[in-house]
C-alpha positions as CSV (number, residue, x, y, z in Angstrom):
1,M,-119.0,26.9,17.6
2,R,-121.4,25.2,20.0
3,S,-121.6,26.4,23.5
4,D,-121.3,22.9,25.0
5,A,-117.9,22.6,23.2
6,A,-116.7,25.3,25.5
7,G,-118.1,23.7,28.7
8,A,-115.9,23.2,31.7
9,E,-116.5,19.4,31.8
10,G,-116.4,18.1,28.2
11,G,-115.4,21.0,26.0
12,W,-112.3,20.2,24.0
13,A,-111.6,23.8,23.1
14,Y,-111.7,24.9,26.7
15,R,-109.5,22.0,27.8
16,A,-107.0,22.8,25.0
17,L,-106.8,26.5,25.7
18,R,-106.7,26.0,29.5
19,R,-103.3,24.3,29.1
20,I,-101.7,27.5,27.9
21,I,-103.8,30.4,29.2
22,D,-106.1,31.2,32.1
23,I,-109.5,31.1,30.4
24,R,-113.1,30.7,31.7
25,P,-115.5,28.3,29.9
26,A,-117.9,31.1,28.9
27,E,-115.0,33.0,27.2
28,V,-114.0,30.4,24.7
29,Q,-116.3,31.4,21.8
30,A,-115.6,35.1,22.1
31,L,-111.9,34.5,22.3
32,A,-112.0,32.1,19.3
33,W,-113.8,34.7,17.1
34,S,-111.5,37.4,18.3
35,W,-108.5,35.3,17.4
36,L,-109.8,34.5,13.9
37,Y,-110.5,38.2,13.5
38,V,-107.0,39.3,14.3
39,F,-105.3,36.4,12.5
40,A,-107.1,37.1,9.3
41,L,-106.4,40.9,9.6
42,F,-102.7,40.5,10.1
43,L,-102.5,37.8,7.5
44,A,-104.1,40.2,5.0
45,Y,-101.7,43.1,6.0
46,F,-98.5,41.0,5.9
47,V,-99.5,39.9,2.4
48,L,-99.7,43.6,1.4
49,R,-96.6,44.8,3.3
50,P,-93.9,43.4,1.1
51,I,-95.8,44.7,-2.0
52,R,-96.0,48.1,-0.3
53,D,-92.3,48.2,0.5
54,E,-91.3,47.1,-3.0
55,L,-93.5,49.7,-4.7
56,G,-92.3,52.3,-2.3
57,V,-88.6,51.6,-2.8
58,A,-89.2,51.5,-6.6
59,G,-90.1,55.2,-6.4
60,G,-86.7,56.0,-4.8
61,V,-85.5,55.6,-1.2
62,R,-84.8,59.3,-1.0
63,N,-88.5,59.9,-1.3
64,L,-89.4,57.8,1.7
65,P,-89.5,60.7,4.2
66,W,-92.0,62.5,2.0
67,L,-94.1,59.3,1.9
68,F,-94.2,59.3,5.7
69,T,-95.3,62.9,5.5
70,G,-98.0,62.0,3.0
71,T,-99.1,59.2,5.4
72,L,-99.5,61.6,8.2
73,L,-101.6,64.0,6.1
74,A,-103.8,61.0,5.0
75,M,-104.2,60.0,8.6
76,L,-105.4,63.6,9.5
77,A,-107.9,63.5,6.6
78,A,-109.2,60.0,7.4
79,N,-109.6,60.4,11.2
80,P,-112.8,62.6,11.0
81,L,-114.3,60.3,8.4
82,F,-113.8,57.3,10.8
83,A,-115.3,59.3,13.6
84,Y,-118.3,60.1,11.5
85,A,-118.8,56.4,10.9
86,V,-118.5,55.6,14.6
87,R,-121.0,58.4,15.3
88,R,-123.6,57.2,12.8
89,W,-123.6,53.4,12.9
90,P,-123.4,50.7,15.6
91,R,-120.0,49.0,15.9
92,E,-120.7,45.8,13.9
93,K,-121.9,48.0,11.0
94,F,-119.1,50.6,10.9
95,V,-116.5,47.9,11.2
96,A,-117.9,46.2,8.1
97,I,-118.3,49.5,6.3
98,A,-114.7,50.5,7.1
99,Y,-113.1,47.2,6.1
100,R,-115.2,46.9,2.9
101,F,-114.2,50.4,2.0
102,F,-110.5,49.3,2.2
103,M,-111.4,46.2,0.1
104,L,-112.9,48.4,-2.6
105,N,-109.7,50.5,-2.5
106,L,-107.7,47.3,-3.1
107,L,-109.8,46.4,-6.1
108,V,-109.1,49.9,-7.6
109,F,-105.3,49.4,-7.0
110,M,-105.5,46.0,-8.7
111,L,-107.0,47.6,-11.8
112,L,-104.6,50.5,-11.8
113,L,-101.5,48.2,-11.5
114,M,-102.9,46.0,-14.3
115,L,-103.5,48.8,-16.7
116,A,-100.8,51.4,-15.9
117,G,-97.5,51.8,-17.7
118,P,-94.0,51.9,-16.1
119,E,-94.1,55.6,-15.4
120,Q,-97.6,55.4,-13.9
121,H,-96.5,52.5,-11.8
122,V,-94.1,54.7,-9.8
123,W,-96.9,57.1,-8.8
124,I,-99.3,54.3,-8.1
125,G,-96.7,52.6,-6.0
126,R,-96.2,55.8,-3.9
127,A,-100.0,56.1,-3.4
128,F,-100.1,52.4,-2.5
129,F,-97.3,52.9,0.1
130,I,-99.3,55.7,1.8
131,W,-102.6,53.8,1.5
132,V,-101.2,50.6,3.1
133,S,-99.5,52.6,5.9
134,V,-102.9,54.2,6.7
135,F,-104.8,50.9,6.3
136,N,-102.5,49.1,8.7
137,L,-103.0,51.4,11.6
138,F,-106.7,52.0,11.1
139,V,-107.8,48.4,10.8
140,V,-105.6,47.2,13.7
141,S,-106.8,50.1,15.9
142,V,-110.5,49.2,15.1
143,F,-109.8,45.6,16.0
144,W,-108.5,46.5,19.5
145,S,-111.2,49.1,20.0
146,F,-113.7,46.3,19.3
147,V,-112.0,43.9,21.6
148,V,-111.7,46.3,24.6
149,D,-115.4,46.9,24.1
150,V,-116.1,43.2,24.6
151,F,-113.6,42.1,27.3
152,D,-113.0,44.0,30.6
153,A,-109.7,44.8,32.2
154,E,-109.5,41.6,34.2
155,Q,-110.2,39.5,31.1
156,G,-107.8,41.6,29.1
157,K,-104.9,40.8,31.4
158,R,-105.5,37.1,30.9
159,L,-106.4,37.0,27.2
160,F,-104.9,39.8,25.3
161,G,-101.5,38.2,25.1
162,F,-103.1,35.2,23.3
163,L,-104.8,37.5,20.9
164,A,-101.5,39.2,20.2
165,A,-100.1,35.8,19.4
166,G,-102.8,35.5,16.7
167,A,-101.5,38.7,15.2
168,T,-97.9,37.4,15.3
169,L,-99.0,34.1,13.6
170,G,-100.9,36.0,11.0
171,G,-97.9,38.1,10.2
172,L,-95.7,35.0,9.9
173,A,-98.2,33.3,7.6
174,G,-98.7,36.4,5.5
175,S,-95.0,37.0,5.0
176,S,-94.5,33.3,4.0
177,L,-97.5,33.4,1.7
178,T,-96.2,36.4,-0.2
179,S,-92.6,35.2,-0.3
180,G,-93.7,31.8,-1.7
181,L,-96.3,32.9,-4.2
182,V,-95.5,36.3,-5.5
183,E,-93.3,35.0,-8.3
184,R,-95.8,32.3,-9.2
185,I,-99.1,34.2,-9.2
186,G,-98.0,37.9,-9.2
187,Q,-98.9,40.8,-7.0
188,N,-102.5,41.3,-8.2
189,W,-103.6,37.8,-7.1
190,L,-102.1,38.5,-3.7
191,L,-104.1,41.7,-3.5
192,L,-107.2,39.6,-4.2
193,A,-106.2,37.2,-1.4
194,S,-106.0,40.1,1.0
195,I,-109.5,41.2,0.0
196,V,-110.9,37.7,0.8
197,L,-109.0,37.7,4.2
198,L,-110.5,41.1,5.1
199,E,-114.0,39.6,4.4
200,V,-113.1,36.8,6.8
201,A,-112.2,39.5,9.4
202,V,-115.6,41.2,8.8
203,F,-117.4,37.8,9.3
204,A,-115.6,37.1,12.5
205,S,-116.3,40.6,13.9
206,G,-120.0,40.1,13.2
207,R,-120.1,36.8,15.0
208,L,-118.1,38.3,17.9
209,S,-120.6,41.2,18.2
210,R,-123.5,38.8,18.3
211,I,-122.1,36.8,21.2
212,S,-120.5,39.7,23.1
213,D,-123.6,40.4,25.3
214,A,-122.3,37.9,27.8
215,F,-119.4,40.2,28.4
216,R,-121.3,43.5,28.3
217,R,-120.4,45.8,31.1
218,P,-122.4,48.9,32.2
219,V,-120.3,51.8,30.9
220,Q,-122.2,55.1,31.2
221,G,-125.4,53.2,30.4
222,A,-124.3,52.7,26.8
223,D,-125.7,50.0,24.5
224,P,-122.8,48.5,22.4
225,H,-125.3,47.7,19.6
226,R,-126.2,51.4,19.1
227,A,-124.3,54.2,17.4
228,L,-122.1,56.1,19.8
229,G,-123.0,59.6,18.6
230,G,-120.7,62.5,19.6
231,G,-118.6,64.8,17.5
232,I,-116.3,63.9,14.6
233,F,-113.4,65.6,16.4
234,A,-114.2,64.1,19.8
235,G,-111.2,61.8,19.6
236,M,-108.8,64.7,19.4
237,T,-110.6,67.0,21.9
238,H,-111.1,64.2,24.4
239,T,-107.4,63.3,24.2
240,F,-106.2,66.8,24.9
241,R,-108.8,67.3,27.7
242,S,-108.1,64.1,29.6
243,P,-104.7,63.7,31.4
244,Y,-105.2,60.0,31.2
245,L,-105.7,59.9,27.5
246,L,-103.0,62.5,26.9
247,G,-100.7,60.2,28.9
248,I,-101.5,57.3,26.6
249,A,-100.8,59.7,23.6
250,F,-97.4,60.6,25.0
251,F,-96.7,56.9,25.6
252,M,-97.3,56.3,21.9
253,L,-95.3,59.3,21.0
254,F,-92.3,58.1,23.0
255,Y,-92.6,54.7,21.5
256,S,-92.8,56.0,17.9
257,V,-89.8,58.4,18.3
258,T,-87.5,55.9,19.9
259,S,-88.5,53.2,17.4
260,T,-87.8,55.5,14.5
261,F,-84.4,56.4,16.0
262,L,-83.5,52.7,16.1
263,Y,-84.9,52.0,12.6
264,V,-82.7,54.7,11.1
265,Q,-79.7,53.4,13.1
266,Q,-80.5,49.9,11.8
267,L,-80.2,51.1,8.2
268,S,-77.0,52.9,9.0
269,I,-75.4,49.9,10.7
270,A,-76.5,47.5,7.9
271,E,-75.1,49.9,5.2
272,A,-71.7,50.2,7.0
273,A,-71.3,46.6,8.1
274,F,-72.7,44.6,5.1
275,P,-71.5,45.6,1.7
276,S,-74.0,43.6,-0.4
277,R,-77.7,43.8,-0.7
278,A,-78.0,40.1,0.0
279,A,-76.1,40.4,3.2
280,R,-78.2,43.3,4.4
281,T,-81.4,41.5,3.5
282,A,-80.2,38.5,5.5
283,F,-79.3,40.8,8.5
284,F,-82.8,42.2,8.5
285,A,-84.4,38.8,8.1
286,D,-82.4,37.3,11.0
287,I,-83.6,40.1,13.3
288,D,-87.2,39.5,12.2
289,F,-86.8,35.8,12.7
290,W,-85.7,36.1,16.3
291,V,-88.2,38.8,17.1
292,N,-91.1,36.7,15.8
293,L,-89.9,33.5,17.5
294,L,-89.4,35.0,20.9
295,T,-92.5,37.1,20.6
296,L,-94.7,34.2,19.9
297,F,-93.3,32.2,22.8
298,V,-93.8,35.1,25.3
299,Q,-97.3,35.9,24.0
300,I,-98.6,32.3,24.3
301,F,-97.0,31.3,27.6
302,L,-96.0,34.4,29.6
303,T,-97.9,37.6,28.7
304,G,-101.1,36.8,30.6
305,R,-99.3,35.3,33.5
306,L,-96.9,38.3,33.8
307,M,-99.8,40.8,33.6
308,N,-101.5,39.0,36.4
309,W,-98.4,38.6,38.6
310,L,-96.9,42.0,38.0
311,G,-100.0,44.1,37.3
312,V,-100.6,46.6,34.5
313,A,-98.2,49.2,35.8
314,L,-95.1,47.1,36.0
315,T,-95.8,45.2,32.8
316,L,-96.3,48.5,30.9
317,C,-92.9,49.6,32.2
318,A,-91.0,46.7,30.5
319,L,-90.6,48.4,27.1
320,P,-89.4,51.7,28.4
321,L,-87.1,49.9,30.8
322,F,-85.5,47.9,28.0
323,S,-85.2,51.2,26.1
324,V,-83.3,52.9,28.9
325,L,-80.9,49.9,29.2
326,G,-80.6,49.4,25.5
327,F,-79.8,53.0,24.6
328,A,-77.4,53.2,27.4
329,A,-75.7,50.1,26.1
330,L,-75.5,51.6,22.6
331,A,-74.0,54.8,23.9
332,A,-71.3,52.8,25.7
333,S,-70.7,50.2,22.9
334,P,-72.3,51.0,19.5
335,G,-71.6,47.7,17.8
336,V,-73.6,45.4,15.6
337,G,-74.0,42.7,18.2
338,V,-75.2,45.2,20.9
339,F,-77.6,46.7,18.4
340,V,-79.2,43.4,17.5
341,V,-79.7,42.5,21.2
342,V,-81.3,45.9,21.9
343,Q,-83.5,45.8,18.8
344,V,-84.7,42.2,19.4
345,A,-85.4,42.9,23.2
346,R,-87.3,46.1,22.5
347,R,-89.4,44.7,19.7
348,V,-90.3,41.5,21.7
349,S,-91.2,43.5,24.8
350,N,-93.4,45.8,22.6
351,F,-95.3,43.0,20.8
352,A,-95.5,40.6,23.7
353,L,-95.9,43.0,26.6
354,A,-96.4,46.6,25.9
355,R,-99.0,46.3,23.1
356,P,-101.5,44.0,25.0
357,T,-101.0,45.9,28.2
358,R,-101.5,49.3,26.5
359,E,-104.8,47.9,25.2
360,V,-105.9,47.1,28.7
361,L,-105.6,50.9,29.5
362,F,-108.5,51.6,27.1
363,T,-110.8,49.2,29.1
364,S,-111.0,52.0,31.7
365,V,-112.3,54.8,29.4
366,P,-115.8,55.5,28.1
367,R,-117.0,53.7,25.0
368,E,-116.8,56.7,22.7
369,D,-113.1,57.2,23.6
370,R,-112.4,53.5,23.0
371,Y,-113.1,54.1,19.3
372,K,-112.5,57.8,18.6
373,A,-109.7,58.8,21.0
374,K,-108.0,55.4,20.6
375,N,-108.1,55.7,16.8
376,F,-106.7,59.3,17.0
377,I,-103.8,58.1,19.2
378,D,-103.1,55.0,17.3
379,T,-103.0,56.7,13.9
380,V,-102.4,60.5,14.0
381,V,-100.2,60.6,17.1
382,Y,-98.3,57.5,16.0
383,R,-97.5,58.9,12.6
384,G,-96.8,62.3,14.1
385,G,-94.1,60.6,16.2
386,D,-92.6,59.3,13.1
387,Q,-92.3,62.8,11.7
388,V,-90.8,64.2,14.9
389,A,-88.3,61.4,15.0
390,V,-87.2,61.6,11.3
391,W,-86.6,65.3,11.4
392,S,-85.1,65.3,14.9
393,H,-82.7,62.5,13.8
394,A,-81.7,64.6,10.8
395,G,-81.2,67.6,13.0
396,L,-79.0,65.7,15.4
397,L,-76.9,64.4,12.5
398,A,-76.5,67.9,11.2
399,L,-75.2,68.9,14.7
400,G,-72.5,66.2,14.2
401,M,-74.0,63.6,16.5
402,G,-73.4,59.9,15.5
403,M,-74.9,56.8,16.9
404,T,-73.4,57.3,20.4
405,G,-74.7,60.9,20.7
406,I,-78.2,60.0,19.5
407,A,-78.3,57.1,22.0
408,V,-77.3,59.4,24.8
409,V,-80.2,61.8,23.8
410,A,-82.6,58.8,23.8
411,V,-81.7,57.7,27.4
412,P,-83.5,60.6,29.2
413,L,-86.4,60.4,26.8
414,S,-86.8,56.7,27.8
415,V,-86.5,57.6,31.5
416,A,-89.4,60.0,31.1
417,W,-91.3,57.4,29.2
418,L,-90.7,54.9,32.0
419,A,-92.1,57.3,34.6
420,L,-95.1,58.0,32.5
421,S,-95.7,54.3,32.0
422,F,-95.8,53.6,35.7
423,W,-98.2,56.5,36.3
424,L,-100.5,55.3,33.5
425,G,-100.5,51.7,34.9
426,R,-101.2,52.9,38.4
427,R,-104.1,55.1,37.2
428,Q,-105.7,52.2,35.4
429,E,-105.3,49.9,38.4
430,R,-106.8,52.4,40.7
431,A,-109.7,53.0,38.2
432,V,-110.4,49.2,38.2
433,A,-110.3,49.1,42.0
434,L,-112.7,52.1,42.3
435,A,-114.8,51.0,39.2
436,E,-114.6,54.5,37.9
437,P,-113.0,55.3,34.5
438,P,-110.2,57.8,35.0
439,A,-111.0,59.6,31.8
440,V,-114.5,60.3,33.1
441,R,-113.0,62.0,36.2
442,D,-110.6,63.9,34.0
443,Q,-113.3,65.2,31.7
444,A,-115.5,66.1,34.6
445,A,-112.7,68.1,36.0
446,V,-112.1,70.2,32.9
447,V,-115.5,70.5,31.2
448,P,-117.8,73.1,32.9
449,S,-121.1,71.7,34.1
């Protein structure tokens, strides 16, 4: 990628991107490598996801709650190991090490699936289900940590929606690839394809790191090309010490709990309304189609503009606001049509608005927290929310509550989430205005000098 191709006068890449997003000439190369990075990453994951679901279901749907529990335990074990890598190596090196570790794991699974018998396949499938669930959250969290270390808050508001569109396109391509090729070439060759795609992501991350000095910002005097240092449990301790980071953790918890409520309700509605497996599959596919189509449109054409027009606080409020209205609608009229509208609106607002805006929040924290605290929140807190939701939903059902009752319970949760979102957004906006990271102030207030 030549720098003159990105120039304001004759650069074709700049002129093409300028038609759809607000981009500066000097940002083209960094955005292009970031886009390739996230596209390859999501393409690899969505090749693996259908294989994960098939192997997980083969072990019995009744065992899925225990697989979620196993995933949380794996997250708890993996988080200190990731923090150790962040502490010891510079970002371009620990990103490559982490991704190639997952690539080695995939090679092991390929060999096991090739050599194992039918009974062993069940247990390998369960292990693979947990592994992919851990892999997904870790590699995506690492990507966004890297990106918020390259772009600042102002750039994030303009560009993160376009990067999120790269993730959406990668997901669409990965799903199509697996659907079209799994019967022709088998699961093992698809695992190999994912390995190659992860290596593409490593290559893109290396190129992004080499050109990122143009966007370097002075954050506590840290050099982005040196190891971060710090403790292996710093992600957890910093999260609980900082009201700002703890607020982001609760934002993630609210999202995870309400999403799991809707996911379980979706399964119940599909089971009751559609008697055949084919009809249920078509129902799920229709939801995914509209979610992906609308998400891609909003990410490319609206996300950056809305973030600039409305600001971080109001944009971050979109998802909890849709949740308040959606759960209230389900409480009043718990039908299939209402559920589809609510689910589509929530998922689109999450992928197109909440996710890129939430990443902007991390541009206002110290570099160590962009990797360690963010990874703790994105993985352990997220999966912890799944556990809270699954067992809470079971408890509410045991108390005799149906869809209406659970929707009623979710409304005040969503209202609290809405208030928290506005507070977080306003804290970030004030931090940018004052050029002082809120997490720095929080930690200074609680850590004795």
